[in-house]
GUTILO-69221 format. One line per 8 residues: number of its first residue (from 1); for each residue x, y, z of C-alpha. Coordinates in steps of 0.5 Angstrom, whole numbers. Example, Ala and Ser with C-alpha at 12.3 -4.5 7.8 and 13.67 -1.06 7.14 Angstrom:
1	25:-9:16 | 27:-2:14
//
This chain:
1	160:-279:19 | 158:-284:12 | 163:-288:10 | 166:-287:3 | 162:-294:1 | 155:-291:4 | 156:-284:0 | 157:-288:-6
9	151:-292:-5 | 148:-285:-5 | 150:-282:-11 | 148:-288:-15 | 141:-287:-13 | 141:-279:-14 | 144:-281:-21 | 138:-287:-22
17	132:-282:-20 | 135:-277:-25 | 136:-282:-30 | 128:-284:-29 | 126:-277:-29 | 129:-275:-35 | 126:-282:-39 | 119:-280:-36
25	119:-273:-38 | 122:-275:-45 | 116:-280:-46 | 112:-275:-44 | 114:-270:-49 | 114:-276:-54 | 106:-277:-53 | 105:-270:-53
33	109:-268:-59 | 105:-275:-63 | 99:-273:-60 | 99:-266:-63 | 101:-269:-70 | 96:-274:-70 | 91:-269:-68 | 93:-265:-74
41	92:-270:-78 | 86:-272:-76 | 84:-264:-77 | 87:-264:-84 | 83:-271:-86 | 76:-269:-83 | 77:-262:-87 | 79:-265:-93
49	73:-270:-93 | 69:-265:-91 | 72:-260:-97 | 71:-266:-103 | 63:-266:-100 | 62:-258:-99 | 65:-258:-107 | 60:-263:-109
57	54:-260:-105 | 56:-253:-108 | 55:-255:-115 | 48:-259:-114 | 46:-253:-112 | 49:-248:-117 | 47:-252:-122 | 39:-253:-120
65	39:-245:-119 | 41:-244:-126 | 37:-250:-129 | 31:-247:-125 | 32:-240:-129 | 33:-244:-136 | 26:-247:-134 | 23:-240:-132
73	26:-236:-139 | 23:-242:-143 | 15:-243:-140 | 14:-239:-147 | 16:-245:-151 | 15:-250:-146 | 8:-255:-146 | 5:-256:-140
81	6:-263:-139 | 14:-261:-141 | 14:-255:-136 | 11:-261:-130 | 16:-266:-132 | 21:-260:-131 | 19:-258:-124 | 19:-265:-122
89	25:-267:-124 | 28:-260:-121 | 25:-262:-114 | 28:-269:-114 | 34:-265:-115 | 32:-260:-110 | 31:-266:-105 | 38:-269:-106
97	41:-262:-104 | 37:-262:-98 | 40:-269:-96 | 47:-268:-98 | 47:-262:-94 | 45:-266:-88 | 50:-270:-89 | 56:-265:-89
105	54:-263:-82 | 57:-268:-78 | 63:-270:-77 | 65:-262:-75 | 70:-259:-78 | 75:-253:-76 | 71:-246:-75 | 64:-250:-76
113	64:-249:-84 | 60:-255:-85 | 55:-252:-81 | 55:-246:-84 | 54:-249:-91 | 49:-253:-89 | 45:-248:-87 | 47:-244:-93
121	44:-249:-97 | 38:-251:-93 | 36:-243:-93 | 37:-244:-101 | 33:-250:-102 | 27:-247:-97 | 27:-241:-101 | 28:-244:-108
129	21:-248:-106 | 18:-241:-106 | 19:-239:-113 | 17:-247:-114 | 10:-246:-111 | 9:-238:-114 | 9:-241:-122 | 6:-248:-120
137	-1:-247:-115 | -3:-241:-121 | -3:-246:-126 | -6:-251:-122 | -1:-256:-121 | -1:-260:-114 | 6:-258:-110 | 7:-259:-102
145	3:-255:-97 | 6:-246:-100 | 10:-243:-94 | 7:-236:-92 | 14:-233:-94 | 13:-228:-100 | 17:-229:-107 | 21:-222:-105
153	23:-225:-98 | 25:-231:-101 | 29:-228:-107 | 32:-223:-100 | 34:-229:-96 | 38:-232:-102 | 42:-226:-103 | 42:-226:-96
161	46:-232:-96 | 50:-230:-102 | 53:-226:-98 | 54:-230:-92 | 58:-236:-96 | 62:-230:-99 | 65:-228:-93 | 66:-235:-90
169	68:-239:-96 | 75:-239:-95 | 76:-241:-88 | 79:-247:-88 | 84:-245:-92 | 89:-243:-86 | 87:-250:-83 | 89:-257:-83
177	89:-259:-90 | 88:-252:-93 | 82:-253:-97 | 79:-248:-102 | 72:-248:-103 | 69:-244:-109 | 64:-238:-107 | 58:-240:-112
185	53:-234:-111 | 45:-236:-114 | 43:-232:-120 | 36:-233:-118 | 35:-226:-115 | 40:-222:-120 | 35:-224:-125 | 27:-221:-126
193	24:-227:-123 | 18:-224:-122 | 17:-222:-128 | 19:-228:-132 | 14:-232:-126 | 8:-227:-128 | 10:-229:-136 | 9:-236:-134
201	2:-236:-131 | -1:-233:-137 | 2:-237:-142 | -5:-241:-145 | -1:-247:-147 | 1:-248:-139 | -6:-247:-136 | -10:-253:-134
209	-14:-257:-138 | -18:-262:-134 | -22:-267:-138 | -28:-271:-135 | -33:-275:-137 | -40:-278:-135 | -38:-285:-131 | -46:-287:-131
217	-53:-284:-130 | -58:-287:-124 | -66:-285:-124 | -69:-287:-116 | -74:-290:-118 | -71:-294:-123 | -74:-294:-130 | -77:-299:-133
225	-73:-303:-138 | -73:-300:-145 | -68:-299:-150 | -61:-295:-148 | -63:-288:-150 | -70:-288:-148 | -73:-287:-141 | -79:-291:-139
233	-80:-288:-132 | -86:-290:-126 | -92:-286:-126 | -88:-282:-120 | -89:-275:-118 | -81:-273:-117 | -75:-277:-119 | -68:-276:-116
241	-62:-277:-122 | -55:-278:-119 | -49:-277:-124 | -42:-280:-123 | -36:-277:-126 | -29:-279:-127 | -23:-274:-128 | -17:-278:-132
249	-12:-272:-133 | -7:-270:-128 | -10:-263:-126 | -16:-262:-122 | -23:-258:-124 | -28:-255:-121 | -34:-257:-126 | -42:-256:-127
257	-46:-261:-128 | -53:-259:-132 | -59:-262:-132 | -66:-260:-137 | -72:-264:-137 | -77:-262:-143 | -83:-265:-143 | -87:-264:-150
265	-94:-263:-147 | -96:-256:-146 | -98:-258:-140 | -92:-260:-137 | -87:-256:-133 | -79:-256:-136 | -74:-257:-130 | -67:-254:-131
273	-62:-255:-126 | -54:-255:-125 | -50:-256:-119 | -42:-255:-119 | -37:-259:-116 | -29:-260:-115 | -27:-266:-118 | -20:-268:-117
281	-15:-270:-121 | -15:-278:-123 | -21:-279:-119 | -29:-279:-119 | -34:-275:-116 | -42:-275:-116 | -48:-270:-116 | -55:-271:-113
289	-61:-268:-117 | -67:-269:-112 | -75:-267:-113 | -75:-266:-121 | -82:-267:-122 | -85:-271:-126 | -93:-272:-129 | -96:-279:-131
297	-97:-280:-139 | -91:-275:-140 | -87:-275:-146 | -80:-270:-148 | -73:-270:-148 | -69:-271:-142 | -61:-269:-142 | -55:-268:-138
305	-48:-265:-140 | -42:-262:-136 | -38:-255:-137 | -32:-253:-134 | -27:-258:-137 | -26:-261:-143 | -29:-268:-145 | -25:-274:-144
313	-27:-276:-151 | -33:-274:-156 | -39:-274:-152 | -36:-277:-146 | -39:-272:-142 | -46:-271:-144 | -52:-276:-145 | -59:-275:-149
321	-65:-279:-147 | -72:-279:-149 | -77:-281:-143 | -84:-282:-142 | -88:-284:-136 | -92:-289:-135 | -100:-288:-134 | -102:-287:-127
329	-106:-293:-124
//
């Protein structure tokens, strides 16, 4: 039988064990409560930060939607250069919306609303690009590679994103941070965008207006020295003529170069040739006329001119020469 001292020691040991267990449980409970509180705070912080970025992104997109519609509506009053400038500015803003949409994808927020908003805005910008191409491509204004998506499908996609975001925009209200985001429906599908584009591409003032000039004319064999407006050709059976062109405008053009050689003598054989070439904006191009028949001692007029674009300056898209061919031998 245990002595009284031993019983006392056993009771003290049991009390000590109970105290240790209670202390451990209390510490664990405090840690759990603190972790839960920290988790709530972190979620609230992420949600509210996303709320700020999300509202800015939504506002950028809504402004782009509004200003795109205004630009289409003003197409009947704008000059071509102003119309091009307006779309260039809209494109810069559209790219910024795409970048900002990418940024809100991380970090994750409750109910993955950040990913949904990024997807919605990305789809809207893709559809906006189809609208842009639909009006600029027929006007000969350079754009990025056009999509295979039709204008009707693009507008339908924007309508679908309106419904998608309308049902999801308030998901964070009951989550930590109590974030509210605006509905923000794009208005382009609710307007006659197809009709506005059709009207824009028919405006005369918006049509391509490339300018062209002749840089130089080269002849092989090279003529003998003479006055600038006169060609003294070597006695050969035929010559080749090269014409160098320049397009200084901001519009691509398909131009036709015409060449006429008209001898004065009845025995001479008139030559008339033409050749078309694509002349990209801000670039040069050249055409070559081979096998132009001439005769010894022949005289006459030699003319080159360009059609399909306005002259860069008066007389810059044509050349006129008198010519004579040296005697045989």
